C-alpha positions in Angstrom: -38.8 -8.6 -7.4 -42.3 -8.2 -8.7 -43.2 -9.3 -12.2 -39.4 -10.0 -12.8 -37.8 -13.4 -13.3 -34.1 -14.3 -13.3 -33.5 -16.9 -16.0 -30.5 -19.0 -17.1 -29.6 -18.8 -20.7 -28.6 -22.2 -22.1 -27.4 -23.5 -25.4 -31.0 -24.6 -26.1 -32.7 -21.2 -25.4 -30.1 -18.5 -26.1 -31.2 -18.0 -29.7 -34.7 -17.4 -28.5 -33.9 -14.7 -26.0 -30.8 -13.2 -27.6 -28.1 -11.5 -25.7 -26.8 -7.9 -25.1 -29.7 -6.5 -27.0 -29.2 -8.6 -30.2 -32.1 -10.8 -31.0 -32.2 -11.5 -34.8 -29.9 -14.4 -35.9 -30.2 -13.7 -39.6 -29.5 -9.9 -39.2 -26.8 -9.9 -36.6 -23.4 -11.7 -37.1 -22.6 -10.4 -33.6 -25.3 -12.7 -32.2 -24.3 -15.7 -34.2 -20.7 -15.4 -33.1 -21.7 -14.9 -29.5 -24.0 -18.0 -29.5 -21.2 -20.1 -30.9 -18.8 -18.8 -28.3 -21.4 -19.4 -25.5 -21.9 -23.0 -26.6 -18.2 -23.6 -26.5 -17.7 -22.3 -23.0 -21.0 -23.4 -21.4 -19.6 -26.9 -20.5 -16.7 -25.1 -18.9 -18.9 -23.2 -16.5 -19.9 -20.1 -18.4 -23.3 -18.8 -17.3 -25.5 -15.9 -18.4 -28.3 -14.9 -16.1 -31.0 -12.6 -17.6 -33.7 -10.6 -16.1 -37.1 -10.9 -17.8 -39.9 -8.5 -17.2 -43.5 -9.4 -17.9 -44.1 -5.9 -19.2 -40.7 -4.9 -20.5 -39.2 -8.2 -21.7 -35.4 -8.7 -21.5 -34.1 -6.0 -19.1 -30.7 -7.1 -17.8 -27.9 -9.7 -17.8 -24.9 -11.0 -15.9 -22.2 -13.1 -17.5 -19.6 -15.1 -15.5 -17.2 -17.9 -15.9 -14.6 -19.8 -13.8 -11.5 -17.5 -13.7 -9.4 -20.1 -15.5 -11.3 -19.2 -18.6 -11.7 -15.5 -18.0 -11.6 -13.4 -21.2 -9.6 -10.6 -19.5 -5.9 -10.5 -18.9 -6.1 -11.6 -15.3 -4.8 -14.4 -13.1 -8.1 -15.4 -11.4 -8.0 -19.2 -11.3 -10.0 -20.5 -8.4 -12.4 -17.5 -8.5 -15.7 -17.0 -10.4 -15.1 -14.2 -12.8 -17.7 -11.7 -13.9 -17.3 -10.6 -17.5 -20.2 -8.1 -17.7 -23.3 -6.9 -16.1 -26.1 -4.6 -17.4 -29.5 -3.7 -16.2 -32.1 -1.4 -17.7 -32.6 -1.2 -21.4 -35.5 0.9 -20.3 -34.9 3.6 -17.6 -37.8 2.5 -15.4 -36.0 -0.8 -14.7 -32.8 0.9 -13.4 -32.2 1.5 -9.7 -34.5 -1.2 -8.6 -31.9 -3.6 -7.1 -31.9 -6.0 -10.1 -28.2 -5.7 -10.6 -27.7 -6.7 -6.9 -29.9 -9.7 -7.4 -27.9 -10.8 -10.4 -24.7 -10.5 -8.5 -26.2 -12.6 -5.6 -26.9 -15.3 -8.1 -23.2 -15.4 -9.2 -22.1 -15.4 -5.5 -24.4 -18.3 -4.8 -23.1 -20.3 -7.8 -19.5 -19.6 -6.9 -20.0 -20.9 -3.4 -21.7 -24.0 -4.6 -18.7 -24.6 -6.9 -16.3 -24.2 -4.0 -14.6 -21.2 -5.5 -12.3 -18.9 -3.5 -14.6 -15.9 -4.2 -15.8 -13.7 -7.1 -13.7 -11.3 -9.1 -14.6 -8.6 -11.7 -12.9 -5.8 -13.6 -14.5 -2.4 -13.3 -13.8 1.0 -14.9 -15.0 4.6 -15.0 -15.1 4.6 -18.7 -17.4 2.9 -21.2 -18.5 -0.7 -21.7 -17.9 -1.9 -18.1 -19.7 -1.4 -14.8 -18.4 1.1 -12.3 -17.2 -0.3 -9.0 -20.0 1.2 -6.8 -22.4 -1.7 -7.1 -19.6 -4.1 -6.2 -18.4 -2.1 -3.2 -21.9 -2.3 -1.9 -21.7 -6.1 -2.1 -18.5 -6.2 -0.2 -16.0 -6.4 -3.0 -12.6 -4.6 -2.5 -10.1 -3.4 -5.1 -6.9 -5.5 -5.3 -5.2 -4.4 -8.5 -5.4 -1.7 -11.3 -4.4 -1.2 -14.9 -4.2 1.9 -17.1 -6.1 4.0 -17.9 -9.0 3.4 -15.4 -9.5 -0.3 -14.8 -9.7 -1.9 -11.3 -9.7 -5.5 -10.4 -12.1 -6.2 -7.5 -12.7 -9.3 -5.4 -15.1 -10.7 -2.9 -13.3 -13.4 -1.0 -14.9 -16.4 0.6 -11.5 -17.6 1.8 -9.5 -14.7 3.4 -6.2 -16.7 3.0 -6.7 -17.2 -0.8 -4.2 -15.3 -3.0 -5.6 -12.2 -4.6 -6.4 -12.3 -8.3 -4.3 -9.9 -10.3 -3.8 -8.3 -13.7 -1.2 -10.0 -15.9 1.5 -7.8 -17.4 -0.5 -6.2 -20.2 1.3 -3.0 -21.3 4.8 -4.2 -22.2 4.0 -6.1 -25.4 2.3 -3.6 -27.7 5.4 -3.0 -29.8 5.3 -6.5 -31.1 2.3 -5.6 -33.3 4.6 -3.3 -35.3 3.7 -0.4 -37.5 0.2 0.3 -38.7 -3.2 -0.5 -37.1 -4.1 -3.7 -35.3 -7.6 -4.5 -34.0 -7.9 -7.3 -31.5 -11.3 -8.8 -30.7 -13.1 -11.8 -29.3 -16.5 -13.2 -29.9 -17.1 -12.9 -26.1 -18.2 -9.3 -26.7 -20.8 -9.0 -29.4 -20.0 -5.2 -29.7 -16.5 -6.2 -31.0 -18.1 -6.9 -34.5 -19.9 -3.6 -35.1 -17.9 -0.9 -36.9 -14.7 -3.0 -37.3 -15.1 -3.4 -41.1 -15.6 0.3 -41.5 -12.5 1.1 -39.3 -10.4 -1.3 -41.3 -11.6 0.2 -44.6 -10.9 3.7 -43.4 -7.4 2.8 -42.2 -6.5 1.0 -45.5 -8.2 3.1 -48.1 -8.6 6.6 -46.6 -5.6 6.8 -44.3 -3.4 4.5 -46.4 -2.0 2.6 -43.4 -1.4 -1.0 -42.9 -4.3 -2.6 -40.9 -4.6 -6.1 -39.4 -7.5 -7.9 -37.6 -6.8 -10.5 -34.9 -9.7 -12.7 -33.8 -8.8 -14.2 -30.5 -9.3 -18.0 -30.5 -9.7 -18.7 -26.8 -9.4 -17.6 -23.2 -5.6 -18.2 -23.2 -5.2 -15.6 -26.0 -7.6 -13.2 -24.4 -5.6 -13.3 -21.2 -2.5 -12.2 -23.1 -4.0 -9.1 -24.7 -2.4 -5.7 -24.0 -5.7 -4.1 -23.0 -7.4 -4.7 -19.6 -10.7 -4.9 -21.5 -9.4 -8.2 -22.9 -11.9 -8.8 -25.8 -11.3 -5.6 -27.8 -8.3 -3.3 -28.4 -7.0 -1.0 -31.1 -3.3 -0.5 -31.4 -1.5 2.0 -33.7 2.2 1.9 -34.1 2.7 0.0 -30.9 0.4 2.3 -28.8 -3.1 1.5 -27.6 -5.5 4.1 -29.0 -8.8 2.5 -27.8 -9.5 0.0 -25.0 -13.1 -0.7 -26.0 -15.2 -0.9 -29.2 -15.7 2.5 -30.9 -17.4 3.9 -34.0 -15.6 4.6 -37.3 -16.2 8.3 -36.7 -14.6 8.1 -33.3 -11.6 6.2 -34.8 -11.1 9.0 -37.4 -11.2 11.7 -34.8 -8.7 9.8 -32.6 -6.3 9.5 -35.6 -6.7 13.2 -36.6 -6.2 14.4 -33.1 -3.4 12.2 -31.9 -1.4 11.6 -35.1 -2.3 14.5 -37.4 -3.2 12.2 -40.2 
């Protein structure tokens, strides 16, 4: 890669470089929450690799963690688990093989840690990578979850058990009537728009609304959405599997529930 460098974020430098497009500590609660979360899980094997361009600055990232601590509702212990990957804040940095290079870094670390392989959740919808890049790296699908999530794996040990989704759809009714938003600091986008959605639900739509901040990976692995770190449930039914705007929330409510 010319003029590009793959760098490790650490507890010492993450505030300097930011993450997921957020760079200003004073301005962004999302970043402050993410940094605190990062510092908690870094000693447990969490890693964030970033691509830095001399000309374009921060242009991509890959986040992964030992499957025991995955913030998705999966059984993936023994595997390195990829939370998210993104390349190309600027279009000229897309399609250059940088995502492949980041995945290679994860594979290398997983082998050095004597893992069984690498696992990742993909989807056709927003906020997650599609499976194409992983298929090219030799990953295969081993499980799926509604509406469009696939669990994929690259095995180093062919005899190792497949990772799998946990039972994630049967427990939504326990949240009762009204609106429940579930989120984790793992995803900085889980902060944006939440206050506005809660206000709309309570004051405009006159419905009960509750916010659940997931405390750790164990709670994230028990969420009713395959996304793991964000979910919106209304009257026991999932209405969003990923962060959305307040406008999108209102449109969903009007369309699906005639409120």
